[in-house]
C-alpha positions as CSV (number, residue, x, y, z in Angstrom):
1,X,-2.4,338.5,51.2
2,X,-6.2,338.5,50.2
3,X,-6.5,338.2,46.5
4,X,-9.9,339.3,45.2
5,X,-11.5,341.8,42.9
6,X,-10.2,344.6,45.1
7,X,-13.0,345.4,47.5
8,X,-13.6,349.1,47.8
9,X,-13.0,348.8,51.6
10,X,-9.3,347.9,51.3
11,X,-7.4,345.6,53.6
12,X,-6.7,347.6,56.8
13,X,-5.9,345.1,59.5
14,X,-7.9,344.8,62.7
15,X,-6.3,346.5,65.7
16,X,-4.9,344.0,68.2
17,X,-4.6,346.6,70.9
18,X,-6.1,350.0,71.5
19,X,-4.5,353.0,69.9
20,X,-3.2,355.5,72.5
21,X,-2.3,359.1,72.0
22,X,-0.8,360.6,68.9
23,X,-3.7,362.9,68.3
24,X,-1.5,365.7,67.0
25,X,0.4,363.4,64.7
26,X,-2.8,361.8,63.3
27,X,-4.1,365.3,62.6
28,X,-0.8,366.3,61.0
29,X,-0.7,363.2,58.8
30,X,-4.3,363.6,57.8
31,X,-3.6,367.2,56.7
32,X,-0.4,366.1,54.8
33,X,-2.4,363.4,53.0
34,X,-4.8,366.1,51.8
35,X,-2.0,368.2,50.3
36,X,0.7,365.8,49.3
37,X,0.4,362.6,47.3
38,X,3.5,361.0,48.9
39,X,3.9,361.1,52.6
40,X,6.7,359.2,54.4
41,X,6.7,358.6,58.1
42,X,10.3,358.3,59.2
43,X,11.9,357.3,62.5
44,X,13.8,354.6,64.3
45,X,12.5,351.1,64.8
46,X,10.0,350.9,67.7
47,X,8.9,354.5,67.5
48,X,5.4,353.6,66.3
49,X,5.5,354.5,62.6
50,X,3.3,351.6,61.5
51,X,0.7,352.2,64.2
52,X,0.5,355.9,63.3
53,X,0.2,355.1,59.6
54,X,-2.6,352.6,60.1
55,X,-4.5,354.8,62.4
56,X,-4.1,357.8,60.1
57,X,-5.3,355.6,57.2
58,X,-8.4,354.6,59.1
59,X,-9.2,358.2,59.7
60,X,-9.0,359.2,56.1
61,X,-10.3,356.1,54.3
62,X,-13.7,357.6,53.6
63,X,-11.9,360.1,51.3
64,X,-10.6,357.2,49.2
65,X,-13.6,355.5,47.5
66,X,-11.4,352.7,46.0
67,X,-10.0,351.8,49.4
68,X,-6.9,351.9,51.6
69,X,-4.5,349.1,50.8
70,X,-1.6,348.1,53.0
71,X,1.5,346.5,51.5
72,X,3.5,344.8,54.3
73,X,7.1,344.7,53.3
74,X,8.8,343.8,56.6
75,X,9.2,340.1,55.8
76,X,10.2,340.7,52.2
77,X,13.8,339.6,51.6
78,X,14.2,340.3,47.8
79,X,13.9,343.9,46.5
80,X,12.7,342.5,43.2
81,X,9.4,341.3,44.8
82,X,8.2,344.7,45.9
83,X,6.1,345.2,42.8
84,X,4.7,341.7,43.1
85,X,3.8,342.4,46.7
86,X,1.9,345.6,45.8
87,X,0.2,343.9,42.8
88,X,-0.9,341.0,45.0
89,X,-2.3,343.3,47.6
90,X,-4.4,345.0,45.0
91,X,-5.5,341.7,43.5
92,X,-3.6,342.1,40.2
93,X,-2.8,338.7,39.0
94,X,-0.4,339.6,36.2
95,X,-1.6,337.0,33.7
96,X,-0.3,339.2,30.9
97,X,3.3,338.9,29.8
98,X,3.5,342.7,30.0
99,X,5.6,344.2,32.7
100,X,3.8,343.9,36.1
101,X,4.6,347.5,37.0
102,X,2.8,348.6,33.8
103,X,-0.2,346.5,34.7
104,X,-0.1,347.9,38.2
105,X,-0.1,351.4,36.7
106,X,-2.9,350.6,34.3
107,X,-5.0,349.4,37.2
108,X,-4.5,352.3,39.5
109,X,-4.5,355.0,36.8
110,X,-8.1,355.9,37.4
111,X,-8.4,354.8,41.0
112,X,-8.8,357.1,44.0
113,X,-7.0,355.0,46.6
114,X,-4.5,355.2,49.4
115,X,-1.5,352.8,49.2
116,X,0.4,352.2,52.4
117,X,3.9,350.9,51.9
118,X,4.9,349.6,55.4
119,X,8.5,349.0,56.5
120,X,10.4,350.1,53.4
121,X,13.9,350.7,54.7
122,X,15.5,347.4,53.6
123,X,14.0,347.6,50.1
124,X,14.2,351.4,49.8
125,X,15.4,351.7,46.2
126,X,12.7,349.4,44.9
127,X,10.0,351.2,46.9
128,X,11.2,354.6,45.6
129,X,11.1,353.4,42.0
130,X,7.6,351.9,42.5
131,X,6.2,355.0,44.2
132,X,7.7,357.4,41.6
133,X,6.3,355.3,38.7
134,X,2.8,355.0,40.1
135,X,2.5,358.6,41.2
136,X,3.4,359.7,37.6
137,X,0.8,357.5,36.0
138,X,-2.1,357.6,38.6
139,X,-3.2,361.2,39.3
140,X,-5.6,360.3,42.1
141,X,-3.3,357.9,43.9
142,X,-1.9,358.8,47.3
143,X,1.0,356.8,48.9
144,X,1.8,356.7,52.6
145,X,5.2,355.2,53.5
146,X,6.8,354.0,56.7
147,X,10.5,353.8,56.7
148,X,13.6,354.5,58.8
149,X,14.7,356.9,56.1
150,X,12.9,358.9,53.3
151,X,12.6,357.6,49.8
152,X,14.1,360.9,48.5
153,X,12.0,361.2,45.3
154,X,10.3,364.2,43.8
155,X,7.1,365.3,45.5
156,X,7.8,363.4,48.8
157,X,6.8,365.0,52.1
158,X,8.4,363.3,55.0
159,X,7.2,363.5,58.6
160,X,9.5,362.5,61.4
161,X,7.7,360.3,64.0
162,X,9.0,361.3,67.4
163,X,8.8,359.4,70.7
164,X,5.7,359.9,72.8
165,X,5.2,363.0,74.9
166,X,6.5,363.1,78.5
167,X,6.4,365.6,81.4
168,X,9.1,368.2,81.3
169,X,11.9,367.0,83.6
170,X,12.7,370.6,84.5
171,X,9.1,371.3,85.8
172,X,7.4,370.0,88.9
173,X,5.8,366.6,88.5
174,X,2.1,367.0,87.5
175,X,-0.6,365.3,89.6
176,X,-1.5,361.7,89.0
177,X,-4.7,362.8,87.3
178,X,-2.9,365.1,84.9
179,X,-0.3,362.6,83.9
180,X,-2.8,360.8,81.6
181,X,-2.4,363.8,79.2
182,X,1.1,362.6,78.4
183,X,1.1,359.9,75.7
184,X,4.0,357.8,77.1
185,X,2.3,357.6,80.5
186,X,-1.1,356.9,79.0
187,X,0.3,354.1,76.8
188,X,2.1,352.5,79.8
189,X,-1.0,352.7,81.9
190,X,-3.2,351.2,79.1
191,X,-0.8,348.2,78.5
192,X,-0.2,347.7,82.3
193,X,-4.0,347.3,82.8
194,X,-4.0,344.5,80.3
195,X,-1.3,342.7,82.3
196,X,-2.5,343.7,85.8
197,X,-6.2,344.5,85.7
198,X,-7.0,347.5,88.0
199,X,-3.6,349.1,87.6
200,X,-3.7,352.9,88.0
201,X,-1.2,355.7,88.2
202,X,-1.7,357.3,91.6
203,X,0.3,359.5,93.9
204,X,2.3,356.6,95.3
205,X,3.6,355.3,91.9
206,X,3.4,358.4,89.7
207,X,7.0,359.5,90.0
208,X,8.2,355.9,89.3
209,X,6.0,355.5,86.2
210,X,7.3,358.8,84.9
211,X,10.8,357.8,85.6
212,X,10.3,354.6,83.7
213,X,8.8,356.3,80.7
214,X,11.6,358.9,80.7
215,X,14.2,356.1,80.8
216,X,12.5,354.6,77.8
217,X,12.7,357.9,75.9
218,X,8.9,357.6,75.2
219,X,9.5,354.8,72.7
220,X,6.2,353.0,72.3
221,X,7.6,349.5,71.6
222,X,10.0,349.9,74.6
223,X,7.1,351.0,76.8
224,X,5.0,348.0,75.8
225,X,7.9,345.6,76.5
226,X,8.4,347.2,79.9
227,X,4.7,347.0,80.7
228,X,4.8,343.3,80.0
229,X,7.3,342.9,82.9
230,X,4.5,343.8,85.4
231,X,3.3,340.3,85.3
232,X,5.9,339.4,87.8
233,X,7.5,342.7,88.9
234,X,6.4,346.0,90.4
235,X,7.0,349.3,88.6
236,X,9.8,350.0,91.0
237,X,11.5,346.7,90.3
238,X,11.1,347.3,86.5
239,X,12.9,350.6,86.9
240,X,15.6,349.1,89.0
241,X,16.4,346.4,86.5
242,X,16.2,348.9,83.7
243,X,18.9,351.0,85.5
244,X,21.0,347.9,85.7
245,X,20.6,347.4,82.0
246,X,21.7,351.0,81.3
247,X,24.8,350.6,83.4
248,X,25.8,347.6,81.2
249,X,24.9,349.6,78.1
250,X,27.4,352.4,78.9
251,X,30.2,349.9,78.5
252,X,29.2,349.1,74.9
253,X,29.0,351.1,71.7
254,X,27.6,354.6,71.8
255,X,27.4,354.9,68.1
256,X,23.7,354.2,67.9
257,X,21.0,356.9,68.4
258,X,19.8,357.2,72.0
259,X,16.3,355.8,71.1
260,X,17.9,352.8,69.3
261,X,20.1,352.2,72.4
262,X,16.9,352.3,74.5
263,X,15.1,349.8,72.3
264,X,18.1,347.5,72.2
265,X,18.4,347.6,75.9
266,X,14.7,346.7,76.4
267,X,14.9,343.9,73.9
268,X,18.1,342.6,75.6
269,X,16.3,342.8,78.9
270,X,13.3,341.0,77.5
271,X,15.6,338.3,76.2
272,X,17.3,338.0,79.5
273,X,14.0,337.7,81.4
274,X,13.0,334.7,79.2
275,X,13.8,331.3,80.4
276,X,16.7,329.6,78.5
277,X,14.2,327.5,76.6
278,X,12.2,330.6,75.7
279,X,15.3,332.3,74.5
280,X,16.1,329.4,72.2
281,X,12.6,329.3,70.9
282,X,12.6,333.1,70.2
283,X,15.7,332.7,68.1
284,X,14.3,329.7,66.2
285,X,11.0,331.4,65.6
286,X,12.9,334.1,63.7
287,X,13.1,331.8,60.7
288,X,9.4,332.3,60.0
289,X,8.3,335.1,57.7
290,X,5.0,336.7,58.4
291,X,2.7,334.6,60.6
292,X,2.8,330.9,61.6
293,X,0.7,328.4,63.5
294,X,1.5,326.2,66.4
295,X,1.9,323.0,64.3
296,X,4.6,324.7,62.3
297,X,6.4,326.0,65.4
298,X,6.3,322.5,67.0
299,X,7.9,320.9,63.9
300,X,10.4,323.5,63.0
301,X,11.6,324.6,66.5
302,X,11.6,321.4,68.5
303,X,14.7,319.4,68.9
304,X,18.2,320.0,70.4
305,X,16.9,320.7,73.9
306,X,13.3,321.5,73.3
307,X,10.7,318.7,73.2
308,X,7.8,319.0,70.8
309,X,5.3,318.9,73.7
310,X,7.1,321.8,75.3
311,X,6.7,324.2,72.4
312,X,3.1,325.2,73.1
313,X,3.8,326.2,76.7
314,X,6.9,328.2,75.6
315,X,4.8,330.0,72.9
316,X,2.3,331.0,75.6
317,X,5.2,332.3,77.7
318,X,6.5,334.4,74.8
319,X,3.0,335.8,74.1
320,X,2.7,336.7,77.8
321,X,6.1,338.5,77.6
322,X,4.9,340.5,74.5
323,X,7.6,338.9,72.4
324,X,5.1,337.0,70.3
325,X,1.8,338.6,69.0
326,X,-1.3,336.5,68.6
327,X,-3.2,337.4,65.4
328,X,-6.8,337.9,66.7
329,X,-8.4,338.2,63.3
330,X,-7.3,334.8,62.1
331,X,-9.8,331.9,62.1
332,X,-7.1,329.6,63.5
333,X,-4.5,330.9,66.1
334,X,-1.5,332.3,64.3
335,X,1.5,334.1,65.7
336,X,4.0,336.7,64.5
337,X,7.1,338.5,65.7
338,X,7.3,342.2,65.2
339,X,10.0,342.9,62.6
340,X,12.4,344.5,65.1
341,X,12.0,341.5,67.5
342,X,12.4,339.0,64.6
343,X,15.6,340.7,63.5
344,X,16.9,340.4,67.1
345,X,16.0,336.7,67.2
346,X,17.8,336.2,63.9
347,X,20.9,337.7,65.4
348,X,20.7,335.3,68.3
349,X,20.1,332.4,66.0
350,X,23.3,333.3,64.1
351,X,25.3,333.7,67.3
352,X,24.2,330.3,68.4
353,X,25.5,328.8,65.2
354,X,22.1,327.2,64.5
355,X,22.0,326.0,60.9
356,X,19.5,323.2,61.6
357,X,16.4,325.4,62.2
358,X,16.4,327.2,58.9
359,X,16.7,323.8,57.2
360,X,13.9,322.4,59.2
361,X,11.8,325.4,58.2
362,X,12.6,324.7,54.5
363,X,11.8,321.0,55.0
364,X,8.6,321.6,56.8
365,X,7.2,323.9,54.0
366,X,8.6,321.8,51.2
367,X,6.7,318.8,52.7
368,X,3.6,320.9,53.2
369,X,3.7,321.9,49.5
370,X,4.1,318.3,48.4
371,X,1.2,317.2,50.5
372,X,-0.9,320.1,49.4
373,X,-0.3,319.2,45.7
374,X,-1.6,315.7,46.3
375,X,-4.7,317.1,48.1
376,X,-5.7,319.6,45.5
377,X,-8.0,317.1,43.7
378,X,-9.8,316.1,46.9
379,X,-12.5,317.5,49.2
380,X,-9.7,319.4,51.0
381,X,-9.0,321.5,47.9
382,X,-10.4,324.8,49.1
383,X,-8.9,324.5,52.6
384,X,-5.5,323.7,51.2
385,X,-5.5,326.6,48.8
386,X,-6.4,328.9,51.7
387,X,-3.7,327.4,53.9
388,X,-1.2,327.9,51.1
389,X,-2.3,331.4,50.8
390,X,-1.8,332.1,54.5
391,X,1.7,330.7,54.3
392,X,2.8,332.6,51.2
393,X,5.6,334.5,53.0
394,X,6.9,331.3,54.5
395,X,6.8,329.6,51.1
396,X,8.8,332.5,49.7
397,X,11.4,332.1,52.6
398,X,11.5,328.3,51.9
399,X,12.3,329.0,48.2
400,X,14.8,331.7,49.1
401,X,16.7,329.2,51.3
402,X,16.8,326.8,48.4
403,X,18.2,329.4,46.1
404,X,20.8,330.8,48.4
405,X,22.1,327.6,50.0
406,X,24.5,325.6,47.9
407,X,23.3,322.2,46.8
408,X,19.6,322.8,47.7
409,X,18.2,324.0,44.3
410,X,16.7,320.6,43.5
411,X,14.5,320.8,46.6
412,X,13.4,324.3,45.7
413,X,12.7,323.3,42.2
414,X,10.4,320.4,43.3
415,X,8.6,322.7,45.7
416,X,8.1,325.6,43.2
417,X,6.8,323.1,40.6
418,X,4.5,321.4,43.1
419,X,2.9,324.9,43.5
420,X,1.7,324.8,39.9
421,X,-2.0,325.2,40.9
422,X,-1.3,327.7,43.7
423,X,0.6,330.2,41.6
424,X,-2.5,331.0,39.4
425,X,-5.0,330.8,42.2
426,X,-3.0,333.3,44.3
427,X,-2.4,335.7,41.5
428,X,1.4,335.0,41.6
429,X,2.1,333.9,38.1
430,X,5.1,336.2,37.6
431,X,6.6,335.3,41.0
432,X,6.1,331.6,40.2
433,X,7.9,331.9,36.9
434,X,10.8,333.9,38.5
435,X,11.4,331.2,41.1
436,X,11.2,328.4,38.5
437,X,13.4,330.1,36.0
438,X,16.1,330.7,38.6
439,X,15.9,327.2,40.0
440,X,15.9,325.6,36.6
441,X,19.1,327.6,35.7
442,X,20.6,326.1,38.9
443,X,19.4,322.5,38.1
444,X,20.6,321.6,34.6
445,X,20.7,317.8,35.2
446,X,18.3,315.7,33.1
447,X,15.9,314.7,35.8
448,X,12.1,314.2,36.2
449,X,12.2,317.3,38.5
450,X,13.6,319.4,35.7
451,X,11.1,318.0,33.1
452,X,8.2,318.8,35.4
453,X,9.6,322.2,36.3
454,X,9.9,323.1,32.6
455,X,6.3,322.0,32.1
456,X,5.0,324.1,34.9
457,X,7.0,327.2,33.7
458,X,5.3,326.7,30.3
459,X,1.9,326.5,31.9
460,X,2.4,329.8,33.8
461,X,3.7,331.4,30.6
462,X,0.6,330.2,28.7
463,X,-1.6,331.8,31.4
464,X,0.3,335.1,30.8
465,X,-0.1,334.8,27.1
466,X,3.7,334.3,26.5
467,X,3.2,331.4,24.0
468,X,6.7,331.6,22.5
469,X,8.5,331.0,25.8
470,X,5.9,328.3,26.7
471,X,6.6,326.4,23.5
472,X,10.3,326.5,24.0
473,X,10.0,325.2,27.5
474,X,7.7,322.4,26.4
475,X,10.1,321.3,23.6
476,X,12.8,320.6,26.2
477,X,10.3,319.1,28.6
478,X,9.1,316.7,25.9
479,X,12.7,315.6,25.1
480,X,13.4,314.9,28.7
481,X,10.1,313.2,29.3
482,X,10.7,310.8,26.4
483,X,14.3,310.2,27.5
484,X,13.1,309.4,31.1
485,X,9.9,307.7,30.1
486,X,8.1,310.1,32.3
487,X,4.4,309.6,31.3
488,X,3.0,312.1,33.8
489,X,5.1,314.9,32.4
490,X,4.5,313.8,28.8
491,X,0.8,314.0,29.5
492,X,1.0,317.6,30.6
493,X,3.3,318.5,27.8
494,X,0.7,317.2,25.3
495,X,-2.0,319.1,27.2
496,X,-0.2,322.4,27.4
497,X,0.9,322.0,23.8
498,X,-2.7,321.5,22.8
499,X,-3.7,324.8,24.5
500,X,-1.0,326.6,22.5
501,X,-2.1,324.9,19.3
502,X,-5.8,325.8,19.9
503,X,-4.8,329.4,20.5
504,X,-2.9,329.4,17.2
505,X,-6.2,328.3,15.5
506,X,-5.6,324.6,14.8
507,X,-8.5,322.9,16.6
508,X,-8.0,319.5,14.9
509,X,-4.3,319.3,16.0
510,X,-5.3,320.5,19.5
511,X,-7.9,317.8,19.9
512,X,-5.3,315.2,18.9
513,X,-2.9,316.5,21.5
514,X,-5.6,316.4,24.2
515,X,-6.3,312.8,23.3
516,X,-2.6,312.1,23.7
517,X,-2.7,313.8,27.1
518,X,-5.7,311.7,28.1
519,X,-3.9,308.5,27.1
520,X,-0.8,309.3,29.2
521,X,-2.8,310.5,32.2
522,X,-5.1,307.5,32.3
523,X,-2.1,305.2,32.3
524,X,-0.6,306.9,35.4
525,X,-4.0,307.6,37.0
526,X,-3.5,311.4,37.0
527,X,-7.1,312.7,37.7
528,X,-6.2,316.4,37.4
529,X,-4.6,315.9,34.0
530,X,-7.6,313.9,32.8
531,X,-10.1,316.6,34.0
532,X,-8.1,319.3,32.3
533,X,-7.9,317.5,29.0
534,X,-11.6,316.6,29.1
535,X,-12.5,320.3,29.7
536,X,-10.2,321.5,27.0
537,X,-11.6,318.9,24.5
538,X,-15.1,320.1,25.4
539,X,-14.1,323.7,24.7
540,X,-12.8,322.8,21.3
541,X,-16.0,320.8,20.6
542,X,-18.1,323.9,21.5
543,X,-16.1,326.1,19.2
544,X,-16.5,323.5,16.4
545,X,-20.3,323.3,17.0
546,X,-20.3,319.6,18.2
547,X,-23.0,319.7,20.9
548,X,-22.9,315.9,21.5
549,X,-19.2,315.9,22.1
550,X,-19.4,318.8,24.4
551,X,-22.0,317.1,26.6
552,X,-20.1,313.8,26.6
553,X,-16.8,315.4,27.6
554,X,-18.3,317.7,30.2
555,X,-20.4,314.9,31.7
556,X,-17.3,312.7,32.0
557,X,-15.2,315.5,33.5
558,X,-18.0,316.4,36.0
559,X,-18.4,312.7,37.0
560,X,-14.6,312.3,37.5
561,X,-14.6,315.5,39.7
562,X,-17.6,314.3,41.7
563,X,-15.8,311.0,42.4
564,X,-13.0,313.0,44.1
565,X,-15.3,315.7,45.5
566,X,-13.4,318.3,43.4
567,X,-14.8,321.7,42.6
568,X,-12.2,323.7,40.6
569,X,-11.9,321.8,37.3
570,X,-15.5,320.8,37.5
571,X,-16.3,324.5,37.4
572,X,-14.5,324.9,34.1
573,X,-16.4,321.9,32.7
574,X,-19.7,323.5,33.9
575,X,-18.8,326.7,32.3
576,X,-18.4,325.1,28.9
577,X,-21.5,323.0,29.4
578,X,-23.5,326.1,30.3
579,X,-22.4,327.7,27.1
580,X,-23.5,324.7,25.1
581,X,-26.8,324.5,26.9
582,X,-27.4,328.1,26.1
583,X,-26.6,327.5,22.4
584,X,-28.9,324.5,22.5
585,X,-31.8,326.9,23.4
586,X,-32.3,326.3,27.1
587,X,-31.4,329.7,28.7
588,X,-33.0,328.8,32.1
589,X,-30.8,325.7,32.5
590,X,-27.8,327.6,31.1
591,X,-28.1,330.2,33.9
592,X,-28.3,327.4,36.5
593,X,-25.3,325.6,35.2
594,X,-23.2,328.9,35.0
595,X,-24.1,329.9,38.5
596,X,-22.7,326.6,39.7
597,X,-19.6,327.4,37.8
598,X,-19.4,330.9,39.4
599,X,-19.6,329.3,42.9
600,X,-16.8,326.8,42.2
601,X,-14.5,329.5,40.8
602,X,-15.2,331.9,43.7
603,X,-14.5,329.2,46.3
604,X,-10.9,328.7,45.0
605,X,-10.4,332.4,44.3
606,X,-9.9,331.9,40.5
607,X,-10.1,335.3,38.9
608,X,-10.0,334.0,35.4
609,X,-12.8,331.4,35.9
610,X,-14.9,333.9,37.9
611,X,-14.6,336.5,35.1
612,X,-15.5,334.1,32.2
613,X,-18.4,332.5,34.2
614,X,-19.8,335.9,35.2
615,X,-19.5,337.0,31.6
616,X,-21.4,333.8,30.5
617,X,-24.3,334.6,33.0
618,X,-24.4,338.1,31.4
619,X,-24.5,336.7,27.9
620,X,-27.6,334.7,28.7
621,X,-29.3,337.4,30.8
622,X,-28.9,340.0,28.1
623,X,-31.4,338.1,26.0
624,X,-34.0,338.3,28.8
625,X,-36.4,341.0,30.0
626,X,-35.3,344.5,31.0
627,X,-34.3,343.7,34.6
628,X,-32.2,340.7,33.4
629,X,-30.6,342.9,30.7
630,X,-29.6,345.5,33.3
631,X,-28.2,342.7,35.5
632,X,-26.2,341.6,32.5
633,X,-24.8,345.2,32.2
634,X,-23.8,345.2,35.9
635,X,-22.0,341.8,35.5
636,X,-20.2,343.1,32.4
637,X,-19.0,346.0,34.5
638,X,-17.8,343.7,37.3
639,X,-16.1,341.4,34.8
640,X,-14.4,344.4,33.2
641,X,-12.7,345.2,36.5
642,X,-11.6,341.6,36.8
643,X,-10.1,341.6,33.3
644,X,-8.3,344.8,34.3
645,X,-6.9,343.0,37.4
646,X,-5.9,340.1,35.1
647,X,-4.1,342.4,32.8
648,X,-5.7,341.6,29.5
649,X,-9.4,341.6,28.2
650,X,-10.8,338.0,28.1
651,X,-7.3,336.7,28.7
652,X,-6.8,333.5,26.6
653,X,-10.5,333.4,25.7
654,X,-10.3,336.2,23.1
655,X,-12.1,333.9,20.6
656,X,-15.3,334.4,22.7
657,X,-15.2,338.2,22.4
658,X,-18.0,338.2,19.8
659,X,-20.4,336.9,22.5
660,X,-19.5,339.9,24.7
661,X,-20.1,342.3,21.8
662,X,-23.5,340.7,21.2
663,X,-24.3,340.9,24.9
664,X,-23.4,344.6,25.1
665,X,-25.6,345.4,22.1
666,X,-28.6,343.4,23.4
667,X,-28.4,344.8,27.0
668,X,-28.0,348.4,25.8
669,X,-30.9,348.0,23.4
670,X,-33.2,346.5,26.1
671,X,-32.1,348.7,29.1
672,X,-31.7,352.0,27.2
673,X,-28.4,353.8,26.9
674,X,-28.6,355.7,30.2
675,X,-29.7,352.7,32.3
676,X,-27.1,350.5,30.7
677,X,-24.2,352.9,31.4
678,X,-25.4,353.3,35.0
679,X,-25.7,349.6,35.6
680,X,-22.3,348.9,33.9
681,X,-20.7,351.6,36.1
682,X,-22.3,350.1,39.2
683,X,-20.7,346.8,38.3
684,X,-17.2,348.2,37.9
685,X,-17.3,349.6,41.4
686,X,-18.6,346.4,43.1
687,X,-16.3,344.3,45.2
688,X,-16.0,340.7,44.2
689,X,-18.4,339.2,46.8
690,X,-21.2,341.5,45.8
691,X,-20.6,340.9,42.1
692,X,-20.8,337.1,42.7
693,X,-24.0,337.5,44.6
694,X,-25.5,339.3,41.7
695,X,-24.3,336.6,39.3
696,X,-25.9,334.0,41.5
697,X,-29.1,335.9,41.8
698,X,-28.7,336.2,45.5
699,X,-28.6,340.0,45.5
700,X,-31.4,342.3,44.3
701,X,-30.6,344.4,41.3
702,X,-30.4,348.0,42.4
703,X,-33.6,349.9,41.5
704,X,-33.2,352.8,39.1
705,X,-32.5,355.9,41.0
706,X,-35.4,358.2,41.7
707,X,-34.4,361.4,43.4
708,X,-37.1,363.7,44.7
709,X,-36.7,367.5,44.4
710,X,-36.1,368.0,48.2
711,X,-32.9,365.9,48.1
712,X,-31.2,369.1,47.0
713,X,-31.3,370.0,50.6
714,X,-29.2,366.9,51.5
715,X,-26.1,368.8,50.3
716,X,-24.3,371.5,52.2
717,X,-24.3,375.0,50.6
718,X,-20.8,374.4,49.3
719,X,-21.7,371.0,47.9
720,X,-24.7,372.4,46.1
721,X,-22.5,375.1,44.6
722,X,-20.0,372.5,43.4
723,X,-22.8,370.1,42.1
724,X,-24.2,373.0,40.1
725,X,-20.8,373.7,38.6
726,X,-20.5,370.1,37.4
727,X,-23.4,370.8,35.0
728,X,-21.1,373.2,33.2
729,X,-18.6,370.4,32.6
730,X,-15.9,372.0,34.8
731,X,-13.1,369.9,36.0
732,X,-12.1,369.7,39.7
733,X,-9.2,372.1,38.9
734,X,-11.5,374.6,37.2
735,X,-14.0,374.3,40.1
736,X,-11.2,375.0,42.6
737,X,-10.1,378.1,40.7
738,X,-13.7,379.4,40.3
739,X,-14.4,379.0,44.1
740,X,-10.9,379.9,45.2
741,X,-10.4,376.6,47.1
742,X,-7.7,373.9,46.8
743,X,-8.2,371.2,44.1
744,X,-7.9,368.6,46.9
745,X,-10.8,370.3,48.7
746,X,-12.9,370.3,45.5
747,X,-12.2,366.6,45.1
748,X,-13.2,365.9,48.7
749,X,-16.5,367.7,48.1
750,X,-17.2,365.7,45.0
751,X,-16.5,362.4,46.9
752,X,-18.9,363.5,49.7
753,X,-21.6,364.2,47.1
754,X,-21.1,360.8,45.5
755,X,-21.5,359.1,48.9
756,X,-24.6,361.1,49.9
757,X,-26.4,360.5,46.7
758,X,-25.3,357.0,46.1
759,X,-23.7,357.9,42.8
760,X,-20.4,356.6,41.3
761,X,-19.5,359.2,38.6
762,X,-19.4,362.9,38.1
763,X,-21.7,362.6,35.1
764,X,-24.4,361.3,37.4
765,X,-23.9,364.3,39.7
766,X,-24.2,366.7,36.7
767,X,-27.4,365.1,35.4
768,X,-28.9,365.1,38.9
769,X,-28.0,368.7,39.6
770,X,-29.3,369.9,36.2
771,X,-32.7,368.3,37.1
772,X,-32.9,369.2,40.7
773,X,-31.2,372.5,41.4
774,X,-33.8,375.3,42.1
775,X,-34.6,377.5,39.1
776,X,-33.5,381.1,39.5
777,X,-36.2,383.7,39.1
């Protein structure tokens, strides 16, 4: 799940294999997406719904300037997390205490994007509620769904995805050359070539290939599984063994649909063709959610007949048999099971009575979380945060095990609390609070785990602006900490209480609490707590106008962080230091310090820190010459989008809002109103990496647009007509009525004009058209 200022490109995954056939379906879905705002692809498992959805999304992404975003729901096991999954995909952190679905609606309300909800059937009601709510509040949002059944909500257009095309069994067999026109044959041929280079369909094997594809009912997943068998069998042998499988199938239940029987038969056969050890590994791998690496597989799946040093070879065997997929776009090799195959493995695991593997999965990730917490104030900080992010679905599965297995809540509570730095950095504040609240309710005993869990819940509540709940949690944590003489927890209770006190406008009391936190944390050698308390003390000193104290506290914090080669909390200290240096009258050094802060925040994917540090760069730049003032306007626009993703303007830093107002006035005055608005709008549409480059001074500020008269000819006649109508202030609906075209067509023309001219708003088109359209005689 990449959490960033949503890049305008989206998160469409890289194709692992070539896309074969489905031309008519892709065309149909593209047309449906142009006329319907909710399109659901329905069909049985293995028919190719996801591949069709992703390919269709690739073909239409240019029509969606705010990107195509894929929310993968296959590994989700709690319907209540559907909204969180969608928000995380779009980079919405939910730091506000407002409902996350409302924040999601606010974010997409003015966006022209395509949201793909993939594998919805097991969380159908939650997906239906989400889609209905978003479509009602976001007029330019389009949603593409894949599911075994429709959502059944107003405005939905559902498109049944059928098996791939096959030759008519009642007609003579086409020639080998003509068979490639049939999708099932083309797919089998393409996948067979990857297993056996040089494979072709010729006159000798054409009839057998067609027979095989017919026996598989043209089901893409079944065809791919069968093609994988060519590593050790001929096509004729594959067909023979498939016939044997069907004879066995006739003795079983006939209640399932024919296509589902076909797929089940193929998966059964794939399972039978595995060695006994591979079958066991397949079943054990089903405990993983999403992707996993080899080290995790070796630890979780070894034992009871499988040695650790055997796992790698068995994994290779399952990849070869197309049971496991290797993620090619991952920097380190990671593997995953298709959801249909994972579910089959889970059935086998249950039939084996294996209760040890799920527990090993839980233990592995609980230990990983504990080790990561210890490493988050070391040079491994960035790597560990990224690794935690890549394991998010497995962390969720680990916590689910702890919640649903009697007697395991204490382990889950320890793990959820140990993720106290990960929840904010991954944009998962709401999810973190949900897990912690549930696990705390299941763990009422007076333990250090409970005291720390209460403190972490309070911390997450503070970041969401829910100060009342935070204070209540801290009161209980303080009582427990004092009863247990838990100095670490007492230090954080004082620290977090100080933040609440500062936000309530009592800086003296806040400073006293920060000093109390420092005392506790120095006794127990808690460097993160020391750094946080120093940074917070420096911020209070800045607000109180004590320059000497700001420098002393920031210098001590930076020195501590440097000792541990830590970047995250040092970035917060640099941010405050940069503000003070600016106030001291040294804007050049202030910019240098703030850009170091921007780098640190961006490395750990901290939206909040990135937003406040980009704002700070803008505040200083706004006082400079015109080009710097325009850069400030662009950064304010980028920060504005970040605040929207966070859910509240300036989050907990509302006491700094006067600096933003001063910056806006200064930049507008220096740039001029038109240039300011243009630069601000540019910033709002930047993706995060580009915005950071501008903040760092590594990207040139875009020159003001100069459009010569002959650029009118860049537009098609229809586009010129529409551009001219924008000068009259007509909406897309009014333009469509005037020209007798669909509103969707008018919107598409507007988007094409924006792309061709490099503009980002209708107002820019109207101003350009008014100046450049030829004058009528």
